[in-house]
ROKOL-113471 format. One line per field, with one value per residue (C-alpha): residue number from 1; y, z, x. Coordinates in nm, 2 decimals. Each point is the difference from the previous one (the first is absolute). Layout:
BEGIN
n: NUM, ...
v: Y, ...
w: Z, ...
u: X, ...
//
This chain:
BEGIN
n: 1, 2, 3, 4, 5, 6, 7, 8, 9, 10, 11, 12, 13, 14, 15, 16, 17, 18, 19, 20, 21, 22, 23, 24, 25, 26, 27, 28, 29, 30, 31, 32, 33, 34, 35, 36, 37, 38, 39, 40, 41, 42, 43, 44, 45, 46, 47, 48, 49, 50, 51, 52, 53, 54, 55, 56, 57, 58, 59, 60, 61, 62, 63, 64, 65, 66, 67, 68, 69, 70, 71, 72, 73, 74, 75, 76, 77, 78, 79, 80, 81, 82, 83, 84, 85, 86, 87, 88, 89, 90, 91, 92, 93, 94, 95, 96, 97, 98, 99, 100, 101, 102, 103, 104, 105, 106, 107, 108, 109, 110, 111, 112, 113, 114, 115, 116, 117, 118, 119, 120, 121, 122, 123, 124, 125, 126, 127, 128, 129, 130, 131, 132, 133, 134, 135, 136, 137, 138, 139, 140, 141, 142, 143, 144, 145, 146, 147, 148, 149, 150, 151, 152, 153, 154, 155, 156, 157, 158, 159, 160, 161, 162, 163, 164, 165, 166, 167, 168, 169, 170, 171, 172, 173, 174, 175, 176, 177, 178, 179, 180, 181, 182, 183, 184, 185, 186, 187, 188, 189, 190, 191, 192, 193, 194, 195, 196, 197, 198, 199, 200, 201, 202, 203, 204, 205, 206, 207, 208, 209, 210, 211, 212, 213, 214, 215, 216, 217
v: 14.55, -0.26, 0.07, -0.30, 0.15, -0.24, -0.27, 0.18, 0.08, 0.30, 0.17, 0.38, 0.19, 0.17, 0.34, -0.01, -0.09, 0.23, 0.23, 0.30, -0.11, 0.00, -0.33, -0.02, -0.35, 0.00, -0.32, -0.15, 0.32, 0.19, 0.37, 0.18, 0.38, 0.05, 0.21, -0.20, 0.13, 0.11, -0.03, 0.30, 0.04, -0.02, -0.34, -0.30, -0.29, -0.36, -0.30, -0.30, -0.35, -0.14, 0.13, 0.34, 0.29, 0.37, 0.00, 0.30, -0.09, 0.01, 0.14, 0.22, -0.15, 0.32, 0.17, 0.30, -0.05, -0.05, -0.16, -0.37, -0.25, -0.32, -0.32, -0.31, -0.33, -0.32, -0.31, 0.21, 0.21, -0.21, -0.12, -0.38, 0.00, 0.26, -0.02, 0.13, -0.08, 0.17, 0.21, 0.05, 0.17, -0.11, 0.23, -0.11, 0.17, -0.31, 0.01, -0.33, -0.08, -0.29, -0.15, -0.31, -0.12, 0.04, 0.26, 0.26, 0.23, 0.33, 0.18, 0.32, -0.13, -0.37, -0.22, -0.35, -0.29, -0.19, -0.37, -0.07, 0.11, -0.22, -0.19, 0.33, 0.08, 0.19, 0.27, 0.22, 0.21, 0.10, 0.15, 0.13, -0.04, 0.19, -0.25, 0.06, -0.34, -0.03, -0.18, -0.16, -0.09, -0.22, -0.08, -0.37, -0.10, 0.15, 0.27, 0.02, 0.23, 0.08, 0.09, 0.02, -0.17, -0.30, -0.09, -0.15, -0.10, -0.09, -0.18, -0.19, -0.29, 0.23, 0.08, 0.28, -0.03, 0.15, 0.04, 0.29, 0.32, 0.35, 0.23, 0.01, 0.24, 0.02, 0.11, 0.19, -0.33, -0.13, -0.25, -0.04, -0.02, -0.17, 0.05, -0.31, -0.10, -0.19, 0.24, 0.13, -0.19, 0.14, -0.07, 0.12, 0.11, -0.36, -0.12, -0.17, -0.01, 0.05, 0.09, 0.27, -0.23, 0.26, -0.14, 0.34, 0.00, -0.35, -0.11, 0.35, 0.07, 0.28, 0.25, 0.24, 0.08, 0.32, 0.06, 0.34, 0.18, -0.05, -0.38, -0.04, -0.26
w: 7.55, 0.08, 0.09, -0.11, 0.11, 0.21, -0.06, 0.22, -0.09, 0.16, -0.05, -0.03, 0.05, -0.33, 0.16, 0.11, -0.34, -0.22, -0.23, -0.18, -0.36, -0.30, -0.19, -0.36, -0.15, -0.37, -0.17, 0.33, 0.09, 0.32, -0.06, 0.30, 0.02, 0.29, -0.11, 0.08, 0.09, -0.30, -0.23, -0.13, 0.14, -0.36, -0.06, 0.00, 0.18, -0.03, 0.23, -0.15, 0.11, -0.27, 0.17, -0.17, 0.23, -0.03, -0.38, -0.18, -0.20, -0.38, 0.00, 0.26, 0.08, 0.19, -0.34, 0.08, -0.33, -0.35, -0.31, 0.09, -0.16, 0.14, -0.20, 0.10, -0.10, -0.03, -0.22, -0.30, -0.02, 0.12, 0.35, 0.00, 0.24, 0.10, 0.38, 0.21, 0.37, 0.10, -0.16, 0.10, -0.16, 0.02, -0.03, -0.36, -0.10, -0.06, 0.11, 0.14, 0.00, 0.20, -0.14, 0.03, -0.32, 0.15, 0.00, -0.28, -0.07, -0.17, -0.14, -0.11, -0.34, 0.03, 0.24, 0.05, 0.20, 0.15, -0.07, 0.28, 0.26, -0.10, 0.33, 0.17, -0.15, 0.16, 0.14, 0.27, 0.11, -0.11, 0.21, -0.10, 0.29, 0.08, -0.20, -0.31, 0.02, -0.12, 0.25, -0.14, 0.22, -0.15, 0.09, 0.06, -0.11, 0.27, -0.04, -0.23, -0.06, -0.34, 0.01, -0.32, -0.19, 0.23, 0.21, 0.35, 0.15, 0.34, 0.07, 0.28, -0.09, 0.12, 0.33, -0.07, 0.17, -0.29, -0.37, -0.03, 0.00, 0.05, 0.06, 0.02, 0.17, 0.13, 0.32, 0.05, 0.03, -0.33, 0.14, -0.22, 0.16, -0.19, 0.11, -0.06, 0.09, 0.30, 0.16, -0.11, -0.15, 0.02, -0.25, 0.10, -0.22, -0.03, -0.11, 0.33, 0.07, 0.35, 0.13, 0.24, 0.28, 0.23, 0.07, -0.06, -0.37, -0.08, -0.17, -0.10, -0.35, -0.09, -0.27, -0.02, 0.15, 0.01, 0.16, 0.15, 0.00, 0.38, -0.04, 0.10, -0.22
u: 13.81, 0.27, 0.37, 0.21, 0.33, 0.19, -0.27, -0.25, -0.35, -0.17, -0.33, -0.01, -0.32, -0.11, -0.02, 0.36, 0.13, -0.21, 0.20, -0.15, -0.02, -0.23, -0.04, -0.10, -0.02, 0.10, 0.12, 0.11, 0.20, -0.04, 0.07, 0.14, -0.06, 0.24, 0.31, 0.31, 0.34, 0.19, -0.30, -0.20, -0.35, -0.13, 0.15, -0.23, 0.18, -0.12, 0.01, -0.16, -0.08, 0.23, 0.31, 0.06, 0.06, 0.09, -0.03, -0.15, -0.31, 0.01, -0.35, -0.16, -0.34, -0.11, -0.05, 0.23, 0.18, -0.14, 0.13, -0.04, -0.23, -0.12, 0.02, -0.19, 0.17, -0.19, -0.01, -0.11, 0.32, 0.29, -0.06, -0.01, -0.30, -0.26, 0.06, 0.28, 0.01, 0.33, 0.28, 0.36, 0.31, 0.36, 0.30, 0.07, -0.32, -0.22, -0.36, -0.12, -0.37, -0.15, -0.31, -0.21, 0.17, 0.35, 0.29, 0.02, 0.30, -0.04, 0.30, -0.17, -0.10, -0.09, -0.18, 0.16, -0.15, 0.29, -0.01, 0.25, -0.25, -0.29, 0.01, -0.08, -0.34, -0.29, 0.23, -0.13, 0.30, 0.35, 0.28, 0.35, 0.24, 0.32, 0.20, -0.21, -0.16, -0.36, -0.22, -0.32, -0.30, -0.26, -0.36, 0.05, 0.35, 0.22, 0.26, 0.30, 0.30, 0.16, 0.37, 0.21, -0.28, -0.01, -0.31, 0.00, -0.33, -0.15, -0.33, -0.16, 0.24, 0.28, -0.16, -0.25, -0.34, -0.18, 0.08, -0.24, 0.22, -0.14, 0.30, 0.38, 0.24, 0.36, 0.16, 0.32, 0.20, -0.11, -0.26, -0.30, -0.35, -0.27, -0.36, -0.22, -0.35, 0.15, 0.25, 0.34, 0.29, 0.35, 0.28, 0.34, 0.29, 0.12, -0.34, -0.08, -0.37, -0.16, -0.34, -0.12, -0.14, -0.16, -0.35, -0.16, 0.08, 0.13, -0.33, -0.12, -0.12, 0.25, -0.10, 0.29, 0.35, 0.20, 0.34, 0.05, 0.34, 0.00, 0.00, -0.36, -0.19
//
């Protein structure tokens, strides 16, 4: 693990950082079984890699409740494509689906492929930050952010070492960390781009990023 507070990188031995938890992967969601303060022990709490935290699940995947039915969407019943690489939800209730064909928005009834995001195809990851901006990581076209319908994009031409994005997360100061196949790119709240230059990870093929509540990345 790396602690980027005060621009310092430190390594923590796994045994010293282990927390008692149970992980269950379901549609890119980590389900935490630990009771949190002020939350009933029977409440399922989620923390996802798309930025959603402490939100009660609509469906209980543990099977303790009945009455739900699963529906598979693909190109035969409304979804513009039959693949989905990543999913995120914004506070306005829209579900965003990242696919190789581009970005798809679902309003609960209709799937719509957004023409304005065609330059961000082959989407690998999505992240909703604290300002409700939707960050879009692509397989080979860099990273973009959508705010109020407008898209801003960064590629190797803007200083990134790699345009292959694997994960996105945010720290407590609003800085966005972008995991690439050649280290980590940081985009601050003013959209300035920088790189984590520590030689131990500067050229590393990063696969995932998570920011803990203690500020440890």
